[in-house]
C-alpha positions as CSV (number, residue, x, y, z in Angstrom):
1,M,0.0,0.0,0.0
2,P,1.4,3.4,-0.9
3,A,2.6,5.5,2.0
4,A,0.1,8.3,1.4
5,K,-2.8,5.8,1.4
6,E,-1.4,4.1,4.5
7,D,-1.2,7.4,6.4
8,T,-4.8,8.3,5.4
9,Y,-6.1,4.9,6.5
10,R,-4.3,5.3,9.8
11,L,-5.9,8.7,10.4
12,I,-9.3,7.4,9.4
13,E,-9.0,4.5,11.8
14,E,-8.0,6.9,14.6
15,A,-10.8,9.3,13.8
16,Q,-13.3,6.5,13.9
17,K,-12.1,5.7,17.4
18,G,-12.9,9.2,18.5
19,N,-9.5,10.9,17.9
20,M,-10.6,14.5,17.1
21,E,-7.1,15.6,16.1
22,A,-7.0,12.9,13.4
23,R,-10.5,13.9,12.2
24,E,-9.4,17.5,11.9
25,T,-6.3,16.5,10.0
26,I,-8.3,14.6,7.4
27,V,-10.7,17.5,7.0
28,N,-7.8,19.9,6.5
29,Q,-6.2,17.5,3.9
30,N,-9.5,17.5,1.9
31,I,-10.4,21.2,2.0
32,G,-9.4,21.6,-1.6
33,L,-11.5,18.6,-2.7
34,V,-14.6,20.0,-0.9
35,K,-14.1,23.4,-2.3
36,T,-13.7,22.1,-5.9
37,L,-17.0,20.1,-5.6
38,A,-18.9,23.0,-3.9
39,M,-17.8,25.4,-6.6
40,K,-19.6,23.3,-9.2
41,Y,-22.9,24.3,-7.6
42,A,-22.1,27.8,-6.5
43,T,-24.6,30.3,-8.1
44,G,-26.2,33.6,-7.3
45,Y,-28.4,31.8,-4.8
46,Y,-25.7,29.9,-2.9
47,E,-22.5,31.2,-1.5
48,P,-19.5,28.9,-1.9
49,E,-18.8,29.0,1.8
50,D,-22.3,27.7,2.6
51,L,-22.0,24.8,0.1
52,M,-18.5,24.0,1.5
53,Q,-20.0,23.7,5.0
54,V,-22.6,21.2,3.6
55,G,-19.8,19.4,1.7
56,F,-17.8,19.0,4.9
57,M,-20.8,17.2,6.4
58,G,-20.5,14.7,3.6
59,L,-16.8,14.4,4.2
60,I,-17.3,13.7,7.9
61,K,-19.9,11.0,7.0
62,A,-17.4,9.5,4.6
63,V,-14.8,9.4,7.3
64,D,-17.2,7.7,9.7
65,R,-18.4,5.1,7.2
66,F,-15.2,4.3,5.3
67,D,-14.0,0.8,5.5
68,T,-10.2,0.6,5.0
69,G,-10.7,-3.0,3.8
70,F,-11.9,-1.5,0.5
71,D,-8.2,-0.8,-0.4
72,V,-9.1,2.2,-2.5
73,M,-8.3,5.9,-2.3
74,F,-10.4,7.6,0.3
75,S,-11.3,10.4,-2.2
76,T,-13.0,7.8,-4.4
77,Y,-15.4,7.0,-1.6
78,A,-15.7,10.6,-0.3
79,V,-16.6,12.4,-3.6
80,P,-20.1,10.9,-4.1
81,M,-20.9,11.4,-0.4
82,I,-19.9,15.1,-0.5
83,L,-21.8,15.6,-3.7
84,G,-24.8,13.8,-2.3
85,E,-25.0,16.2,0.7
86,I,-24.6,19.3,-1.5
87,K,-27.3,18.1,-4.0
88,R,-29.6,17.2,-1.2
89,F,-29.2,20.6,0.4
90,I,-30.0,22.3,-2.9
91,R,-32.9,20.1,-3.7
92,D,-34.4,20.4,-0.2
93,D,-33.8,24.1,0.1
94,G,-35.9,24.8,-3.0
95,R,-34.6,28.3,-3.6
96,I,-33.5,27.7,-7.2
97,K,-35.5,30.0,-9.5
98,I,-35.0,30.7,-13.1
99,S,-35.8,33.8,-15.2
100,R,-38.4,33.7,-18.0
101,Q,-35.7,34.3,-20.5
102,L,-33.6,31.3,-19.3
103,K,-36.8,29.2,-19.2
104,T,-37.5,30.0,-22.8
105,E,-33.9,29.3,-23.8
106,M,-34.0,25.9,-22.1
107,K,-37.2,25.1,-23.9
108,N,-35.7,26.1,-27.3
109,L,-32.5,24.2,-26.6
110,R,-34.5,21.0,-25.9
111,N,-36.5,21.5,-29.0
112,I,-33.3,21.7,-31.0
113,Q,-31.9,18.6,-29.3
114,Q,-35.0,16.6,-29.9
115,E,-35.4,17.7,-33.5
116,Y,-31.8,16.8,-34.3
117,Y,-32.1,13.5,-32.5
118,N,-35.2,12.6,-34.4
119,R,-33.5,13.4,-37.7
120,Y,-30.0,12.0,-37.2
121,G,-30.3,9.6,-34.2
122,S,-27.6,11.4,-32.2
123,S,-27.1,14.4,-30.0
124,P,-26.1,17.8,-31.6
125,K,-22.8,19.4,-30.8
126,V,-22.7,22.6,-28.8
127,S,-21.6,24.6,-31.8
128,Y,-24.6,23.4,-33.8
129,I,-27.0,24.4,-31.0
130,A,-25.2,27.8,-30.6
131,E,-25.7,28.5,-34.3
132,K,-29.4,27.5,-34.3
133,M,-30.0,29.7,-31.2
134,G,-27.9,32.6,-32.4
135,V,-25.8,32.7,-29.2
136,S,-22.3,31.8,-28.2
137,A,-21.1,28.3,-27.4
138,E,-20.2,29.5,-23.9
139,H,-23.8,30.6,-23.4
140,V,-25.1,27.2,-24.6
141,A,-22.8,25.6,-22.0
142,E,-24.3,27.8,-19.3
143,I,-27.8,26.8,-20.3
144,L,-26.9,23.1,-20.3
145,E,-25.4,23.5,-16.8
146,A,-28.6,25.2,-15.6
147,M,-30.6,22.4,-17.1
148,D,-28.5,19.7,-15.4
149,S,-28.8,21.5,-12.0
150,L,-32.5,21.5,-12.3
151,S,-32.9,18.1,-13.9
152,N,-34.4,16.5,-10.8
153,M,-37.2,19.0,-10.5
154,E,-40.1,17.1,-12.1
155,S,-42.3,20.1,-12.2
156,L,-39.8,22.0,-14.3
157,D,-39.5,19.1,-16.7
158,N,-43.3,19.1,-17.3
159,E,-43.3,22.8,-17.8
160,L,-40.5,22.9,-20.3
161,A,-41.0,19.7,-22.3
162,P,-42.1,20.5,-25.9
163,E,-45.0,18.6,-27.3
164,G,-44.0,15.0,-28.2
165,F,-40.8,15.2,-26.2
166,H,-40.1,12.0,-24.3
167,K,-39.7,12.8,-20.6
168,I,-36.2,12.1,-19.4
169,E,-36.0,9.6,-16.5
170,Y,-33.3,11.1,-14.3
171,V,-31.5,8.8,-12.0
172,D,-31.6,9.9,-8.3
173,E,-28.1,9.0,-7.0
174,E,-29.5,8.8,-3.4
175,Q,-32.3,6.4,-4.4
176,T,-30.0,4.1,-6.3
177,N,-28.3,3.2,-3.1
178,V,-25.4,1.8,-5.0
179,D,-22.2,1.9,-3.0
180,I,-19.5,3.6,-5.1
181,I,-17.0,0.9,-4.2
182,D,-19.3,-2.0,-5.2
183,L,-19.9,0.0,-8.4
184,K,-16.2,0.1,-9.1
185,N,-15.9,-3.7,-8.7
186,A,-19.0,-4.4,-10.8
187,I,-18.2,-2.3,-13.9
188,K,-15.7,-4.8,-15.2
189,D,-18.5,-7.1,-16.5
190,L,-20.4,-4.3,-18.4
191,E,-20.5,-3.9,-22.1
192,A,-18.1,-1.3,-23.5
193,R,-20.7,1.5,-23.9
194,E,-22.3,0.8,-20.6
195,R,-18.9,0.8,-18.8
196,Q,-17.9,4.1,-20.5
197,I,-21.1,5.8,-19.4
198,I,-20.8,4.6,-15.8
199,V,-17.1,5.6,-15.6
200,L,-17.8,9.1,-17.0
201,R,-20.8,9.6,-14.8
202,Y,-19.5,8.3,-11.4
203,F,-15.7,8.6,-11.6
204,K,-15.2,11.5,-13.9
205,D,-18.2,13.5,-12.5
206,M,-19.7,14.3,-15.9
207,T,-23.3,15.2,-16.4
208,Q,-25.7,13.2,-18.5
209,Q,-25.7,16.0,-21.1
210,Q,-21.9,16.2,-21.2
211,I,-21.7,12.4,-21.7
212,A,-24.4,12.6,-24.5
213,V,-22.4,15.2,-26.4
214,N,-19.1,13.3,-25.8
215,L,-20.5,10.0,-27.1
216,G,-22.7,11.4,-29.8
217,I,-26.0,10.1,-28.4
218,S,-29.0,11.6,-26.8
219,Q,-29.3,12.4,-23.1
220,V,-32.4,10.2,-23.1
221,Q,-30.2,7.2,-24.1
222,V,-27.6,8.0,-21.5
223,S,-30.3,8.2,-18.8
224,R,-31.9,4.9,-19.8
225,I,-28.5,3.1,-20.0
226,E,-27.4,4.4,-16.7
227,K,-30.7,3.5,-15.0
228,K,-30.7,0.0,-16.5
229,V,-27.1,-0.7,-15.5
230,L,-27.5,0.5,-11.9
231,R,-30.7,-1.5,-11.5
232,N,-29.0,-4.7,-12.8
233,M,-25.9,-4.2,-10.7
234,R,-27.9,-3.4,-7.6
235,E,-29.8,-6.7,-8.1
236,K,-26.5,-8.6,-8.4
237,M,-25.1,-6.9,-5.3
238,E,-28.2,-7.8,-3.3
239,Q,-27.7,-11.4,-4.4
240,G,-24.1,-11.3,-3.4
241,Y,-21.9,-10.1,-6.3
242,T,-18.9,-12.2,-7.1
């Protein structure tokens, strides 16, 4: 075991025994990680410092629940727990609001995506969307980020979905209850496309929309594949994955 990992494991074991100094050391070592994850969700409605405090709650939970028998980097286990706390806070807080202009832009973007997919069977590139909407590629990226941040709000989906648009079934990471470590062990048996999506989603922290653009498929396809894979792997894990 590398020295750095060994030192981290030792600190975690001490922290789990009630050593507050060891716990504080782990927190200090991961300030950069928590800040990076919190900044992904910092908006005009949420101060980075507030999201960092929520992220630290996830970090502490990761310390308390981490099993050194996993023999993986602590950050691999901590990242989804930190993100889970931040996303839960944003979802439960319910303060996210969008302007009428952004709402219209999101609807137009989805119309363009769906029309393109219906014609070519793949997801359009950001440059194509930007040209169709008459805006910069950077602005399209901002709209896509806003859409992803709001993707779990079902009421917004119903309001924005154009006629004939198939409602996207977003995967709730909390509801899947798939342990990130078990997930890492299970992906080796997946088909190439399935493995690629799961790795990009859970280990590269990419959004469904980013994956869709990267792979040249629709976000609907990414969502369906992700949900199917997680369901199948969860069933295997419940039966005792080998």
